[in-house]
C-alpha positions in Angstrom: 11.0 48.6 -16.7 9.3 45.2 -16.7 12.4 43.3 -17.9 14.7 45.0 -15.4 12.7 46.0 -12.3 14.3 48.1 -9.6 14.0 48.3 -5.9 12.9 51.8 -5.0 14.7 51.5 -1.7 17.8 50.0 -3.3 20.1 52.9 -2.6 19.0 52.9 1.1 19.4 49.1 1.5 22.7 48.6 -0.3 24.7 49.1 2.9 22.7 46.5 4.8 24.5 43.2 5.9 21.6 41.1 4.4 20.9 41.9 0.8 17.2 41.5 0.2 17.4 41.4 -3.5 20.0 40.7 -6.3 19.3 43.9 -8.2 22.1 46.4 -8.6 20.9 49.7 -7.1 20.4 52.6 -9.5 22.9 55.4 -9.2 20.9 58.1 -10.9 17.4 59.5 -11.2 16.1 61.4 -14.2 14.4 64.7 -14.1 12.4 66.7 -16.7 14.4 68.6 -19.3 11.9 71.4 -19.1 13.1 74.3 -16.9 9.5 75.3 -16.1 8.8 72.0 -14.4 11.6 72.7 -12.0 10.5 76.2 -11.5 6.9 75.2 -10.8 8.2 72.5 -8.5 6.4 69.6 -10.1 9.3 67.2 -9.1 8.7 64.7 -11.9 11.2 62.0 -11.4 11.9 58.6 -13.0 14.4 55.7 -12.4 14.6 55.3 -16.2 15.7 57.7 -18.9 13.3 58.9 -21.7 10.1 58.6 -19.7 7.4 61.3 -20.3 6.9 64.0 -17.9 3.3 65.4 -17.2 4.3 68.4 -19.3 5.0 66.1 -22.3 8.8 66.5 -22.3 11.3 63.7 -21.6 12.9 62.9 -18.3 16.5 63.1 -19.5 18.4 65.3 -17.0 20.5 63.1 -14.7 20.6 63.6 -11.0 23.0 61.5 -8.9 21.5 59.9 -5.8 23.0 60.8 -2.4 24.2 57.7 -0.6 23.1 57.6 3.0 25.6 56.9 5.8 23.2 55.1 8.0 22.9 51.3 7.7 19.5 49.7 8.2 15.9 50.8 8.3 15.7 52.4 11.7 17.6 55.1 13.4 20.5 54.3 15.7 18.6 55.8 18.7 15.3 54.0 18.2 14.1 51.9 21.1 11.6 49.0 21.1 9.6 46.9 23.4 10.0 43.1 22.8 7.3 41.1 24.4 7.7 37.5 25.8 6.2 36.2 22.5 8.9 38.1 20.6 6.5 40.7 19.2 8.5 43.9 18.5 6.8 47.2 19.1 8.1 50.8 19.0 8.7 52.2 22.5 6.1 54.9 22.6 3.4 55.8 25.2 0.5 54.4 23.2 2.2 51.0 22.9 2.6 50.9 26.7 -1.0 51.9 27.3 -2.2 49.3 24.8 -0.1 46.6 26.5 -1.6 47.5 29.9 -5.1 47.4 28.5 -4.4 44.1 26.8 -3.5 42.6 30.2 -6.6 43.9 31.9 -5.2 47.1 33.5 -7.7 49.9 32.8 -6.9 52.2 35.7 -3.3 53.5 35.3 -3.4 55.1 38.8 -3.9 51.7 40.4 -0.5 50.5 39.1 2.4 50.2 41.6 4.8 52.6 39.9 8.2 51.0 39.9 10.9 51.5 37.3 12.8 48.5 36.0 15.4 49.1 33.4 17.1 46.1 31.8 20.0 47.0 29.6 21.1 44.3 27.1 23.5 44.7 24.2 22.7 44.5 20.5 24.6 41.1 20.4 22.3 39.7 23.1 19.2 40.8 21.3 20.5 39.2 18.1 21.3 36.0 20.0 17.7 36.1 21.4 16.2 36.5 17.9 18.4 33.8 16.5 17.3 31.4 19.3 13.7 32.3 18.5 14.2 31.1 14.9 15.4 27.6 15.9 13.3 27.0 19.0 9.8 25.7 19.1 9.0 27.2 22.5 8.8 30.9 23.5 12.1 31.9 25.0 12.6 28.4 26.5 16.2 28.7 27.7 16.7 32.4 28.4 16.0 34.3 31.6 16.9 37.9 32.4 18.8 38.0 35.7 20.6 41.0 37.2 20.8 42.8 33.8 22.5 39.9 32.1 21.1 37.5 29.5 22.0 34.0 30.8 21.6 30.8 28.9 20.6 27.9 31.2 
């Protein structure tokens, strides 16, 4: 184990475009050879063969890992809020309330309720994030105008 460590999320991450490690993902897990462990639902599991179960038997029974179809670490339908300082937050109610409170809005009823939806593509978000890596200023050359991301 110490000589050949494994990434516990290796099977999940192997389909990602950016490989975060150089370790080959494990294809099998090992379960207890004792039938009573499975019946009692102890779920003893190891990435390595011949490890000891809590019952004292060896973890020798192979179980293949199911490869997931999704790519990445978030669901396809997840939405996020990206602030002007490029802080990424999940798009949930508590995040919106915290943002309002952070900017001094304590009474939600006092807010002029207007909806503003800006739809940008994945490519435009990636371009924005790339720019943030090479720029020393916060979003210096990008403005949102009429639902399009324009570079000035």
